[in-house]
N, C-alpha and C positions, 0 to 999 in steps of 0.2 A: 194640720195639715189631713186632706180627706183621703178616701180609698184611693188604691191603686189606680194609675192613670195608664195610658196606651203609650206615651211620650217615651221619649230618650233623652237623658240628661247627657251634657258634656262636659267635663272638667278638665280644664288645660293647667297643667303643672301637678306634680306629685310630690310637693316638699311637706311641711307638717301640717297646712290647711289642707291642701290636695290631698293626701293619702286619708286625714281623719274624715276629711268630706265625703270621702269614698265610703268608708265604714259608717258613715251617718246615714247615707241614701240607701245603703245596702240592708242596713237594719229596718229602717223605715219600710223599703219596699214598696214606694210610691211611684217610682220609674222601672217601666218593665226592662229597661236594658241601658246600661252605661258606657260612654266612651269615653275613654281618658287620654288625650296627648301629652307623653311626656317628654317630647321635644328631642330625644335623643335616645341612641339606645344603654340599656341599663343591664350590666354585667354579661355573660356569656349568652345566656338564653334566657326565656320567658321563667324558667324555674327560680333565676336569681331574682326577679323582680317578683315572686311569690313570696320568698323568705322577706324581703323588704316590708310586703304590705302583709304579712300575717305579724310581724313581731313588731312591739313597741317598747322602748325604753321607760316610758311614762306609764302607757297605757295596760301594758301587759300585752297580750295575744288578741288576735281578732276573734278565735272561736269563744274566747272568755268571757269577750267585749259583745257579744251577740247571744251566747247561750249559758254563761255561767260556767261552774264547776263539771257538769253535766256534758259539757259540748264534746263534742268528734271534730272529724275533717271537715273544712266549710268550703275548700278549695278543689275544684273537680274538672276535669275536662279540658285541661291545660293543653292549648294547642300552638305550638311555634309555627306554625305555617302562617296561619290568618290573624296570629298574636292575640286569641282568647282565651277565656276561661270563664269560668261559671263561681261564684261566690255566693255561696247560702241559696241558690237558685237564681241569680241574677246573673244574667250574661255581660262581661264586661270586656269589651275591647280596647285593645291598646296601641296607639299611634306612635311614632318615633321618630318620623322624618322631619316636621316643620318646625320650626320656633316662631317664625312669622304668624300671627294669627289669621293672616290673609291668605296662608297657605297650607291651612289644618285640611281643609276640605270638608267641613261639619255637614254640606248639603247632600255629598256622597253619600253620609251614614246617616242619612235621617235626623240630624240632629237639630232642633229647633230653639233649645234653652241651654247655655253655655255658662258654668261657673269658671271665671278665670282667678285662680289662686297661686298665680306667679308672683304676683306684687311688680311686675315689671312695667304693665300699661295700664297707667292710672288717669292717663291724660285726655279726656272725652274730648278736647278742643282739636286733635290730632288727625290729621287725615288717614285713611284706610293704606296710604300708599307710602307712607314714611318709610326711609331707610331700615330703622330698626324695629319697623312693627307699630304698631296701635291696637288700641281696644276695638276702635271700628274695624279691624281687619277680619274680627269675627262674622261682624255683618257680611261684610263682603264674601266671607267664606260659607255663606248658608245660612248662620243661626239668626232667628227672629229677636231674640233678646239675648243681653250681656251682662251678668251679676260680677262685679267685681269686688274680690275679698278684701279689701282696704279701701281707705279714703282717698276721692281722687285728689289728684296733684296736680294743678294746670301751672304749668311751666311758666308764659306768658303772662302776666299781670294783669295786661289791658284786656285779655279775652274776658268774656262772661261765660257762665256754664251753658251750655248749649241746651236749647230747649227739649232735647230729647234726652236729656239726662237727669238722675235724680237721685237723692240719698236717703236710704231709708234703715230703719232699725223698725226689726218686729215687735212689735206690741206698744209703740210709741207712735209711727207716721206710715205705716205700710200702707195706708188708705192713701198717701201721697201720690203713689205708683199708678200713673193711667196709662191701661193698654192701649191706647189710641192715640198715646203721644210719646214715650219712653222708651226707649229701645236698649238705654244701657244704665244700669243700677249699682251705685255703691253700696256696698253693705255696712259700711262706715267701719269702725275698729273694736277691737275687744272693750277696749276702756272708755270709747264713746258708749259703747253699749250697756256698759254699766253702768256709767255716770248718767244715761239717758234716762235708766230706772230708778235711779236713785234721786233724781230733779223732778221726776213728772209727778209724783205724790204730792212734793211740797208746792209745786205749782198749782196744783189742781186745788189744795185745800188752803193753803194760808196765801198764794197769788203772787204774781211776779213785783207787784207794784209796792208788797211790803219786805220783800227778799233784797237788800240793798245791795247787797257784794256776796260774793261766794267765791271760795277758793279750794281747789282739790289739789293732793300729791297720790300719784301711784306708786305704790310699791311693788313694782312688777319682775315678773321672773325674767329670766334669760329667755331671747329670740335666736333666730338663725342667722341675723344680721352681726351677730358678736363674736370676739374671738376668743377660740380656746385658750391660747397664749398670746403674750404680747406680740406685736408685728409694727414694722414701720406704715407710717401713715402713706395714703397712696396722693399724688400729685394734687396740690392745691385744696387740700382737706382742711378743715376748720374746726373739726371735732376731735382734738386728737384722744379721747377718753375712749371712744368708739375701737380702738386700736388695741385696748388693754384687755388682760385677760378677765373671763367673766368668771372665774372657777375660783377666784380669791380677792375679788372686790366689788365694794358697792361702789357703782359706779353712775353720777348725774347724767341725765341726757335729757330730751326734749318730747314734749308730745302735742300732737297736734288736735286733740281732744277738745279743747276749749274753740276752737271756730268749726267743725264737724258739728258739736253740739248742737250750737246756732243753727244749722240747716234742719234739725231734726225736730227741735225744739225752741220754734222762732222766738218765743217768748224771753228767752236769755238775751236777747240782743238789748233787752231794758236793764240788763244785770251786770254788773262788772265781774268777770270772771277771770280766775287765774289757774293755771294749769301745770302742774309738775309732774317730773317722772324721775324714779330712781329704781335703776336695775340690780337684783341682787342674783346671786347664785343658787337658784332653784330653776327646776326645770318647767314648771306652770305651778299656777296657786297665784293671785295677786290679789292686792288689797287697795281700795281708793279711801282715803282718808277726805271727807267734803268737810269743809268748814262754811257755814251761812250765816251771815249777819241779817237779823230779822228785827223790823220795826214794829214794836207791841202796838195792839189795838187795844183801846179801853172798853171798846164794848164785845170783847171776845176774852177767853181765858186768855191767862198768859203763858208766852212759851215755857214750857220744861221739858224734861228727861220725857214724862210720861207721855204728854201731848204729842211729840215728835215721835215715839215709839208706836202710839195710837195711829197716827196716820198711815206707819209701815204694815202695822198687822192688818187695817181695812185695805190697804193697798195690795197685800199679798194674797187675800181671800178672794180677789176679783182680775188676779192677772193672770191666767191661764197656765201658772209655775213658770212665769217669766220673771217675776218678782220673789222671793223667799225672806222670811222673817224667823229669825231664831233667838231666843233668849240664852242659848247655850252659850260656853266658853271655848270658841275654836281656834285651830292653829290651821296654817294654809295646806297641811295636807288631809284635812277633812274635809274639806270643800273640792277637792279634785275628782273630777267626772259625775260626781254625785252630791248635791242634786243638780239635774241639768238646768241651770239658769242664770239670767241675765245678771242676776245682783244678788247677794244673800247678805241680808241686813244683820248684822250682830247689835241687837238691841241692849244686850248688856253691858255696851262700852258705849252708848250714846251719851254724851254729857251737854247740858247747857248752863249758862251764865247769863242772867239779866241784870243790866245795870244800867243808870240814865247817865246820859253823853250832855254835856253843855255845849250848846251851839254860839258862837261869836257871830252876832245878827250882819254885824259889818260885813262880815265876808262872804254873805248869801247873795245868790244872784237870782234878779228877778223882782226885787223888792221894790216898791216905789219909794222914791226920794223922801216923800212926805211921811209916808210910813215908816220908813227907816229912822228918822230924825224923832218921830215920837217914841220908838222903840229903843232908841241908842243906849238908855242903860238900864234896857231888861235882860233876864237871861232866861234863855229856854232850854229847859231840859225834855231831851226826847228818849224815851225808854226803849231799849235796845236789847235784845235777847242773841246770845250767839250759841250755835249749835254744832256741835262735832257729830258726824256720824261717819259710821265704817261700815263698808260694803266690799266683800268678796267676792271674788269672781276666778274661775276656772278659762284663763285667759285663750285657752286651745279647746279641747273638746268640749266641757261642761258649759260656758258662756258662747265662745263664739262661733264655734262649728255649728253648735246646737241652734243656735238663733239665726245664724245666714241658711242654715237647712230649712228653717221655718218659712224664713224669707223664701227660697227659693220655691218649696211647696205653694206658696202666696201666689207668687207671681205666674206660676204655672197652672194653677186654677184659673186665675184672671186671663 
């Protein structure tokens, strides 16, 4: 992100990602003013909103985040009349009336770029005037571009992705964003962001043709959609585990990371990828365990732990801090907030195994009958290496909010 701009930034929603996005952009000072739509009243006065913004149970206080242990007061000029305050020199204006994006009135506040962090408006095929609101409503309200802080979810599977919508992960495919065409941008998810930065070095060096299959499981921190205590399922619910307490359970769930990954790394369409997710009772700090099966190439060095780790060491050296490699032995608490990275490769735990797989020729497709007859009694051994790679990510501030903020700056500069 370059030097400061005269632009105003809009943020819709002030939940976990919304509040931390506000923190991020106040610290970067790229936008001269920020307009935040909460969509409702918060407490009894603006002082109650200050109370929420300045404190965080995961990351501590806003002053400490901005200036460390020598920090003083950072929120000033709190004005209940116009709903504004100054945070570390940046004017912040709060809007509280509209929940439908179409009614927010970004144009009246001079906001051209909006980050929607509500997680409610993810279908770019819906028109701006649908009854429950749509991401396109932001455009009707005066915004020129909208970034949503989650993957797109198109409800009608018969609908194609609109011409003016694109999914981008900073450091992977942000240049797919075309200012002349795209008005709605998805910043994918924290898991897809980490996984993309784990896969790209392998694709660049080893190549998609040699990576036969891949699977990943994310051991993921709790999110706001989970329950503190057990509760009854809603009508029509199919996943009863979502209603169980996250405080004292390991909960199996799903992730759309595999589908979204193919949008930002098209080479993944050639590779079979399985993605699973397990939620655990921590507030942030998640881990991807990536397993890839690679066909050996006799003309190249055999795939082993050293080769895999060297691929990530070299990638980290030129990744603008988005990818970090470490040989240290970490636990999840070590990677919270620092370093601010999409993925932190724990090289100490990289494992590989090479073996020869015997193939039943008769079961192979695409072989001419005459050749099959000639090779009927032959055995073909294919050398394969399996690699297990561990990638940490702070699924809130360090990974997702930081990368979303970088993407926001890129789009603003474009």
